[in-house]
N, C-alpha and C positions, 0 to 999 in steps of 0.2 A: 624956305617958304613953299617949294614946290611939294616937300613932303606933307607938309600941313594942309596945303590945298587939296592933294590927292586923297588925304584921309577924310577931310569935309565932304568931298565929292562922293567917296565911297560910303560915308555915313548915310546920305540923303538918297544914294541912288537905289533904284529898283534892285533887290537882291543885296543891298548893301548892309553894313553892321547894323543900323537901326533895325531894318526889316527883320533881320535874323534874331536879333536880341527881343524884339516884341513878340515872336513866336516862342523863343526858348526860355525867356524869364519864368514864365508861370509854369512851363514844364519842368524846370530845375526845381522850383518851389514845391511842385506836386510830388516829385520823386523824393525830395527831402522831407516832406511830410510823412512818406511812406517809411522812410529809414527812421524817423523819430518814432513812429509806431512799433517797429520792430525792436528798436532800442528800449523802449518802455516796457514793451512785452518781456523781453529778457531780464530787464531789471528787476520787475515785480516778481518773475518766476526765480530769480536768484534769491529775492528776500524770502520767498515760500519755502524752498528747500533745494539742496544741491542736486537732488535726483531729478526734480523738475527742470532746472536748466539745462542738465546733462541730456534729458529726453527730448527737449523742445527743438534744439538744433538739428539733430539726425531726422525727427520726425518731421519738421518744417523743411528741410532741404529736399528729403525724398518726396513728399507730396508734391512740392514745387517742380520738382524735376520731372516728374510725370505730367504735369500740367502744362510744361512749356510747350510741348508739341501743339496742344489746342490753343493756347494763348497767342502763340506766335502766328499761327493761321488766321485766327479771327482778329487779331489787330491789324492785319493786312488790309482790312477793310479802308484804313486810313489811306492808303495809296490809292485805292479806286476813288474814294471821295474827293481827293486832292488833285486827280488828273480830270474827273468830271467837272469839278468845280473850275478848274483852270480853262477847260474846253467850253466852259458856259453851258453845258448839258445838265443842267440843274434837275431836270426831271428823272435823271439816272441815278442821283445820289442816294435818295431813300431806298429804292429797290436794291442797290449794293450793300446799303446798312442791313437790310432785312435778310438778305442771303446769309450775312454774317451771323444775325440772330438765330436763324433756323440751324446753322452750323454750331452755334454755342449751345443751343439747347439739345439738340441730338447728341454731341459729344460729352455735355454735362450729364446726361442721363446714363450713357455710356460708360462713364467714369466711375459709377459705382461698382463697376468690377474689380476696382483696386481694393476696395474695402476689405473683402475677405482675404486679400493677399497680405494683409498687413502683419499678421502673426506669423506665417512663414518666413516673411521676408526679415522681420526682426529677430526671429530665431537664428537665422542664419548670421546676424551681427555679432552674436554671443555676448551681448552686453549682461549687466547685473540683472537679476530678476526684477527687482524694483523698478529700476529705469526701464526695462524692456515693457513692463506694463504700461507705464506712462506713455512711452514712444507709441504703442499701439493705439491708445486711447486718443492721444493727440492726432495722430495720422488718420484715424477713422473719421473724427469730427471735421478736420480741415477738408477732407474728401467731399463732405456734403455741401460745402461752399463752392465746389467747382463749377455749377451751371451759372452762378451770379459772377463769378471772375470772368467765365469766357464771354458772357453777356456784356460785361463792362467792357471786355477788351474790343468787341465789336462795335457797340454803341459809341464809345469814345471816339472812334474814327469819324463819326458824323461831324463831331465838333473841331477835333485837330485837323481833320483833311481841309476844312473850309478856312482855318487859321484861327478858330475861336478857342484858343487854349486856356483862357481864364476860367471857362465854365470846368474844365477838367481839375484845375486847381482847387477851386472853391468846393466841388464834391469831394475830392480826395481829402481835404483838410478836413471837412466835416466829419467823413468817415473815420478819420484818425481820432478825433476827439470822442466820438462815439465808442470807438474800440478802447480807448484809454479808460473812459469812465466805467464800461462794463468789465474791463479787465480788473479794475480795482474792487468792484462789487463782488465778482464771482470768483476771484482768485482767493481773497482773503475772507470772503463772507461778511462784508462790511453792510451797515445799516440793515441787518436782518436778512440779508440774501444768503442762500447757501454757500458753504466754503467748498469750492470744487477745485482748487488747485489748477493743474494743468489743463483739466478738461474745462474750466471757466475760462483761461486764456484762449483756447480753441473756440468755445462759443462765441466769445466776443469778436474773434477774428471772422467767424461766419456772418455774425449778425452785422458787422460793418461792411463786408463785401455786397451782401443782399441790399442793404441801404444805398450802397454805391450804384448797383445795378438799376434799381427801382427808380432813384433820383434821376439818372441819366435817361432813362426811358421816358419818364414823365416830362422833363426837359425837351427832349425832342419831338414830343407830342403836343407842345404848346401850339395855340393857335397860329402864331407868326410862322411857324414852320410847317404846320399842317397847310397854311394858305400857299406859301412859297415854295416848298418841296414836296408837298403832298406826302408828309411822312405817315399818315395814318391809311390813306388810300393805296399806298404802295407796297402792301404786305404780302402780295401774292408771290408764290414761290416761281423763280425764273430759272429753270433748269440749265440754259445756256450761261446765265451770268453767275450762277452757283458753280458750274463746271470751271468757269475762268477763274473765279476766286480760289477754288481748290488748285488750279493749275500753277498759279503764282503765290497763293498764301502757304500751301503745304511745304513747299521747300523752305520758306521762311520759319514755319514752324519746327521742320526737322532740325534746321541749322540752330535755332534757339534752343532746343532739347538737347541736341549733341553738344553744344558749345557748353552748357550748364553741366552735362555728364563729365565732360572732358576735365573741368577745373575740379568737379568733385573727386573724380578719380585721381589727379593729380595731388589733392590734399590728401586722401587716403593712403596713397603710396608714400608721400613724404612722412605720413605718421610712423612707418617703420623705422624711421632714422632716430626716433626717440622722442620722449615727450618735450623736450626743450626745443627741438627742431619743428615739431607739429605746432606748439605754442606760438614761436616765433614766426612760423608762416601764416597762421591764423591772424595773429596781430597785425602783420604787414598788410595782408589783404584787407582786414577791417579798416585800417589807416587809409589806404588807396582807395578803397569804396566809397568813403566820404569825400575825398577829394574828387573821385571820379563822377559824382553826382552832376555837375554841370555839363561834363561832356556827353551825357546821356541826352539831357534836354536839347543841346546843340545839335547833336546827332538826329533826333526827331525832328526838329526844325528843318534841317537839311532835306530830310525824306519829304516833308511837306512842300518846300520850296521847290525841289526837283519835280515832284509830282504835278503841282499847280502849274510851273512853267513849260513842262512838257505837254501837258494837256492843252495850254494855249499854244502850243507848236514855237516856243521860245527857248530853244536849248542852249543858246548862249547866255540868257539871263540865268537858267538853270546852273550852268557851270560858273558864272559870276557868283552867284550866291553861295555855291558849294565854297569857292574859295575865300569869300567873306567870313564863313563859319571857321574855316580852317585858319585864318589868321588869329581869330578870337581864341580859338582852343590852344593854338600854340602859345600864345602870350600867356594864357591862363596856367596851362600846365608847365611852361618853362619857368614860371615864377615858383609852382609848386615843387617842381624837380629841384630847383636850386636849394629850397628848404630842406628837402630830404638830405641833400649832401651836407649842408652847411649846419643845420640844426635839427638832426634826426632825434635826439634826446628828448625834445620838446614835445614830439609826437607820442613818445612812449611814457610820458609823465603820468596820464591817468591810468594806464595799466600797471604802473609801478606804485601807485598811491597806497593801496592796501594789500601789497603782495609781499611774500617773504623775500626781503631783498638778497639773501644768500642764493635762494632758487632763482630769482628773477635776474641776478647778474649774467648768468649764462644766456638766457632767453634774450636779454636786452643786447648782449655782445651780437648775437646771431640777427637779431631783426635789425640792427643798425647796417649790417652788411647787405641783407636782404632789401633794405630801402635804397641801397645804392642801385641794384638791380632794377628796381622800379623807376628810379630817376632816369636810368638809361632808356629803357623802353617805353617810357610814357609819350615821348615824341613820336613814336612810331604807333603806339596805341590811339593816339590822335587821328594819324592817317587812317587807321583801321575804323575808327568810329565814323569819321567823317565821310570817307569815300565808299565804305559798305553801304552806309544809309543813303548816299547818293544813288548808288547802283540800285538799292532795294526801291528806293522812289521812282525809279524808271520802269522796274519790273525785271531786273537781272537776278531774280532770287536763286536760280538754279545754279548760277556761277559762284554766287556768294556761299550758298550751301556746299557744292562740292570742294571748294577751296578749303573752307574751314575745317570740314570733316578730315580730309586728306592731310592737311598740314598739322592738325592737332595730333593725329594718331602717329605720323611719321616723326614729327619734330618735338612732341611733347609726351604723350601717353606712352608710347612703346619705350623709348629711351628712360623715362622715369622708373617704368615698370622693371626693366632691366636693372637699372641702379639699386633700386630700392628691394626688390623682393630677390634678384638673384645674387646680388653682391653685398647688399645692405650697407652701402656706403655712397657718398657722393651728393650731399645736400646741395652744396652750391653748384655743382655740375648739373644737377636736376634744374635748379633755377637758371642756370646757363641755357638749357634746352627750352625752358618756358620763354625766356627773353628771346631766343631764336626764333621760336613760334610766332610771336607777337611781331619782331622785326619784319620778318619774310611775309607776314600776313599783310601788314601795313603796305608793304613795297608792291605786292601782288595787286592789291586793291588799287593802289596810285596808278599802277600801269595799265589796269583795266579801264580806269577812268580816263587816262590820257589817250587811250585808243578811240575813245568816242563811239563806240558801238552802241552805248546805252541812250546817245541822244535821239537815235531812231526807233527806240523800244517805246512800247505803249501797252498798259493792261487794259484799256478801254478800247471799245470799238470806234472806227471813225464815225464822226457825225456825218448825217445824211445830208446832201447838197440838194437844194430845190432851185429850179430855174425859174425866174418870174415870167409872166406870159409877155412882157413888153420887150425882152431882150430879142435883138435882130437875129442871134445865132440860134435861138430856140425854134426849131423847125415848126412847131405847133402854133408859134406866134402869128 
C-alpha cells in the first residue's frame, strides 16, 4: 500500500509523473513525426533509384552535422524562456526569443558559405560519379533551408519554454504531411509535376522547414501573445541579452555538433571492418534510434522543468522533477533493453524481409550481439539524457560540452580509429569503447547533478526588487 500511495503522490505532485508526461508526450510525438518524415523520404528515394538513396544519407548527414552548431545555439532560447517564465519575468520572454531569431537569420545567411564547398567535400569521399553528383545536388538544396531551420529552433523555445508543447507537435506534424506530399509529387513527377528525383526530395524538405518557421512565427505574433508577452514590440536588438545567449548557447551548439560528428566518425571507422560490420552497426543504430525517441522528449521536458523551477527559485522541485523523469525513462528503457536481449530477431525482421538471406545471415549474427551492447548501455544512456538536460536547463552548458568532447575522443573516437585504421580488427572491442563512453558519460553527469552546483546557476538576470513607500525599513517612507 505504501508503494501505491507513494506512486499516487508522485503522480499528482508538482514535478511529478503527470507534469513530466504532460510536457513530454507532445515532444515525443513531434520527434516521432520527424522520424516518419525521414523514413518516407528514404523509402521514396529507394523506389526511385539505388543511387538516390545512396546519395541521400551522406548528403543529409553532412548538411545536418554542419547545421548542428547553429541549431544547438538557437534552440537554447528554450532555457531562457523557461527561466524567465518560472521567474514570472514575462516581459523578458519575447526579447530573448528575438535575440535567438537574430542569431538564426545571421547564421542562416552565413551558412551559404558551405554551398560551394559541396563539390570538394564529396570529391574527397571518393564515391561513384553518379552518386557524387546527387550528393552535391542534395547537399546544396538542403543548405538553402538553413535559415528556416535555425529560426524554427529559436521560435520553438517561446512555446516549449512556457510548457506549450502541443503547438510544436501540430506544426511539426503539418510540416511532415507537406513534406510527404511534395516528396511524392517531385520525386516521381506525379500529376504533371516535374520528375526531379533526389532534387525533388531536397526541395520538399526545404519547403516543409520554411512552412514550420513561418507557422511558428505567425502563431507567436497572435494577438493573445502580442498582448501578454509583447511579442511584436520586443523586436529590438539587445546586445547584453544577445551576448548572454551566446555565452550559454554556443557551448550547447558546439556540444551538439561535436556529438554528432563523433558518432559519424565512429560509423565511418567501423566501415573499415567490412560491409557486414557496417550494415549491422547501421541497423543497430536505426533500431535503437526509434526506441530512443521517447527519451529525447523526456529529456527536453526535464530541461523545461528545471529551467522553470530555477527561475522560480525552487531548486528542490527541479531536482524532484528530474528524478520523476528518470524513473519513467528507466522503466521504459528497462523494458526495451530486455526485449533486445530476449527477442532480438524481432527487431531484425523488417530488414530481413527483402534481403538475400545468405548475405543477411552474417549481418543478423553481428547485429544481435550489438543489440546486447545497446541493452547494457541503455540504462546509462538514460542517465546521460536526463541529467545532461537538467544541467543544460540550469545553464551548465560549458561543463556538458567539455565532458562530452573529452570523453568522446578519449574513450570512443581515438580507440576506434586505432582499431579500425591501424589494426583493421576489433568490431566488438570498438563497440566496447562506445559502451564505455556512454557509461562514463552517464556517471559523470549524475555526479555533477548530485553535487548540486547547478542549483545556484541561472541564465537570466536577477529580477529587480522594488520597495513600497509604506514599508518602515524604507528610509524614504
